[in-house]
N, C-alpha and C positions, 0 to 999 in steps of 0.2 A: 490482635493476636497474630503472631507470625508462624506460618507452617514451614517445617524443614523437610526438604525432599532428600531422603537417604537412599534412593534407588540408583544403582549404577556403581561404577568404579572410578577412582581418581586416576589421574594420569600417572602418578607414581606407582600405584598398584599394577596398572597395565604394563609399565616399563619393567617392573620386577618380574612379572609373569613371563614376559617375552625373553628376558635375560635367562631365566631358568630353563625355558624351552630350548633356547639356543645352546646352552651348555650341555644339556642332555643330548641334543642332536649331534653336537660335535664329538661327544664321547661315543655315541652309538654308531656313527657313520662308518668307521673302519671295520667294525664287525659285520656290517651288512654287505660290504664289498666281498669279504671272504666267503660269506654265506652264498652269495650269488655265484661266485666262481665254483664252489663245491656243487651247487645245484646244476650248473652247466656240465660239469664232469659227469655227474650221475645221469643226467638226461642224455648225454652223448653215449654213455655206456649202454643205456637202455635201448637207444636207437640201433646200435650195432648188434646187440643181442637179438632184437626183433628181426633185423635184416638177415641174420644167420638162420633164424627159424624160417624166414621166408625162403631162403635158398634151399633149406632141407625140404620144405613142403613142395617147392617147384620140382625138385629132383624126384620126389615120390610121384607127384601128379603127372609129370611128363615122362617118367620112366627113363630118365637120362641122368648122367652124372653132372653135377653143378660144382664148379670150382670157385673159391673165393680168394682173390688176390689182394693183399694188403700193401699199401704204401704208408708213409709216415702220417699222412692226413686224409687218406681216402681208401676206398676199396671198391672192387668190381666183382660182380657175380657173372660167371661165364658158363655157357653150356659147352661142355667138353667136346661132344661129337661134331658140332658145327663151328666151334670157337666163336660163337656169337655172344657178345656182351649183352646180357639181358637186364642188368641193373648196375648203376654206378651211384655212389654217394661220396661227396667231398665234404669233410667235416670242417675244413678251414674257414669256410664262409660264415657258418653259424656258431662254430665253437673254436674260435681263434685261440691258439696257445695249447691246444690239446693234441697230443701225439698218440699214434696208434701203432701197436706192434703185435706180431703173432709169433709164438715160439713153437714152430714145427719144422721138421726137416723138409717137407714139401708144402705147397699151398693147401689150405683146408678144402677138402672135397667131400661132397655128400653123394653117395651112390643112390641108385634107383629104389633101394629099400630103406633109405634114410640113414644107413650107416656112414661113418666118417672116419678119416684118419685123425687120431687124437692130437690135441693141441691146446694151447692157452692163448687167449687174447687179452692184451693189457692196454688200457687207456691211461695216459699219464698227463697231469697238468704241470707238475714239477716233481722233484725227487721225493717229496713227502706225501703227495696226493695221487693215488692210483686207484683204479677200479679194474678188477680181473675176473674172468670167468673161463671155465675149461670146456672143452668139447671131448666127449668120450668116444671110443671106437664104436659104440652102439648108436652114436648119433645124438645122444643126449647132450643138450647144452646146459651147463650148470648155472647156478644162481650167481648173480653179480655180487662180488665181495670187495 
């Protein structure tokens, strides 16, 4: 009497399974790269938002005005009375391709009571992907949208 061993897969079954996984991966890969770029934009916006809160809290704690100066890919927090730069962040190293802009007539400044000059900060990956938040004259920094 002969026993048949039916445990395992044949080579043909393994090859078909690998081909199906390859096709699914090829279809899904472009979607993942866009997802990662959107995640980086959101993360960069969150970082700038937190740093503006940091500038506001430093102004209140030190009792001095703090100014935030923006360039296309970086920003600095400066203590106005001594013109000493207390914090700098460059987004270009960790978030390549993301630009930063501030829509105000003067640089954003936080007074010793936490008040600020109103403005809008925008981070942009390309023309269709942006993150924005506003700063009110009361010093309130709005939610990222």
